[in-house]
N, C-alpha and C positions, 0 to 999 in steps of 0.2 A: 863114878861112871858119868861120862859126858856124851851127849849125842852130837854127831857131826852137824854143823850148821846147814840148814836147808838151802837148796839151790833156788835162787830167786831170779825171775825174769825181769821184774821191775820192782821199784821200792815198796809198793804196797801189796805185793803178792807174797804168798808163802809157799813153801814146798809142801807137797802132800806126802813126802817120804818120812814124816815124823812117826813116832811110835803111835800105833792106832789107838784111837779114843772111841769109846762107845758111851752112850748116855748112861750106862751102868755106873760110870764114874760119878754121875750126878744123882744116883738113886741112894736111898737110905735103907739101912737094914737094922733089925732088932739085934741086940747083942746076945751072945750065948756064952756058955761056960768054956767053950773051946777057943783056941787061938785061930784067928782067921787071917787071910791075906787080902789086903785091900789096895786097889790102885787109886791113888789120890789125884793123879793128873796124867795126861798123855806124855809128859816129859820126864816123869820120875819112874824109878824102878819100884817094883812092888815091895811093900813093907809089911812084915808080919806084926800084928797087933793083938795083944791079949785083951779080951773083953770080959766084962763082969756079967753077973746073972740078972742084973736089973735092967728091965726094958725101959729105955729113955722115953720121956713124954714127948708129945708132939713138938713142943717148943724147943727142946734140946736137939731133937733130930733136925729141925729146921735150921737152928743156929749152926750145927755141925756141917750140914750140907752147904750152907751159905759160905762158911769158911773154906770148905773144899773148892767150891765154885770160884771163889775169889782168888785162891792160890793158883788155880788152873789158869785163870785169865791173866794174872800177873806173869806167870811163867810163859804164857803165850806171847805177851808183849816183849819179854826178854828174848824170845826166839825169833822175833820179827826182824827182818833185814831191810833197812837198818833197824837196830833196837829202838823200841818206841817207849818213851816215858809216859806215865799215867796222865800227867797234866797236858800232854799233847794228843791224847787219845780223843777221837771224835766219833760221832755216830757212824761215819763211814768205816772206821776200824772195827766197830762193834758188828757191823754187817759182814765184814770179812770173817770175823770170828764165827758168826752163825753159819755162814756158807761153808766154812771150813769143817764145822761139826757135821754137816750133811753127809759127808762121805762115810761117817760111822753110824748113820741112821739105820733103823730097823723097821720103819713104817713104809709099806708099799704104796707108792703114789702113781696111779695109772695115768698114762698119757692119753690124749684125745684119740690116737689111733688104736688104742688097746680095746679089744672087745669087752673088757671088764670095766671100762671107764664108767664111773657112777654106780658100780655094783658094790653094795656093802659087804657081801659075802661071795667073793669070786669062787666059782666051782673048780678052778684049776690054776696052775702056775702061769706066770707070764714074765717077760723079760723087763718089765718096767722097773725104774730105779727105786732104791730104798732111800728114804729121807728121814730126818728128825721129825717127830710128830709135833704139830703146832702146839699142843698142850705142854710138851716138855720145854720147848723154846720159850714159850710165854712165861712159864714158872721160873725158868733159869734167868731170864731178863729181870723179873721181879726181884729175885734174890740178889743179883749183881747190882741192881739199881740201889737197893738198900745198903749193900756192903760198901758201895762207892762213898756214900755220905757218911757212913759209920767210920770210914777210914780217912776222914778229913776233907772229902770232896764237897764242893758247894752245890746245892740243889739246882741252881740255874746253869751250872756247867756240867751236869750229869749226862755223859754220853749215852747212857742206857735209857734215858728218857727222851732222847732226841726224836724229832718228828719223823725222820727217815726210818728209825727203828720201829716206831709204832706202825707206820705204813707198811713196812716189810712184814711184820707179824700179821697184820690184817690180810695182806696178800697171800701169805702162806696159809692162813686159816681158810680163806675163801677158795683157794686152789685145791687144798686137800679135802675140803668139804665136798666140792663138786666131783673130784676124782675118785673119792672113796664112797660117795653116796651117803655121807653122814652130815646131819644138820647140827652144827654146834649151837646154833641159836635156840633150837628146841630143847636141847639139853640144859642150856642156861635158864630158859624160861621154866622148865620143870623144877629145877633147883629153887628158883625164886618162889614158885608157887608153894613148894613144900615148906620153905621158911615162913611164908606168909600164913599158911595154915597153922603152923606151930605157934606163931605169934597170936593168932586169933584164939586158939585153944587156951593159951596162957592167960589171956585177958578174960575169957569166960570163967576160967577156974579162979 
């Protein structure tokens, strides 16, 4: 089964008529005794896979997720028009990939004109767009950055670590924080305080 090549208006653009992708493709699941159907990438057909009764540990789930993310990105490059090789991939192409994923997002990001802008718990629906959550994109880039070097890429040539990508993620974080009325900084400080308290307790004991 082959997908028709996407229509492109210029060399760096991609067609949005590809098979829909959601960030569910990037989520991990505990295995069960039954056969399940899993979508590995937006360009492949679903494949039935039998799973065992053992719940994988965190490391195994992370490695499996990283492989799926890497396969998805490589397929994305192959569907690029013109096709793009990995060694020619830059931070700009990574940004294209992240913006492409936005159309499959599930996080409501309110605009400035929305009455629910900055409201963490909107009391009703609104027509604001759905986007990929900042946390999902940040974790995805972390996995792809590691996978790039594990597959022979040089750290100083890693497009996922490009300054443009870091700035984009920061912009997404700040924009979503204000639009959704959520402070990511407070959450991060809270986690750091918990870790610090645990360290203090371990030293006392």
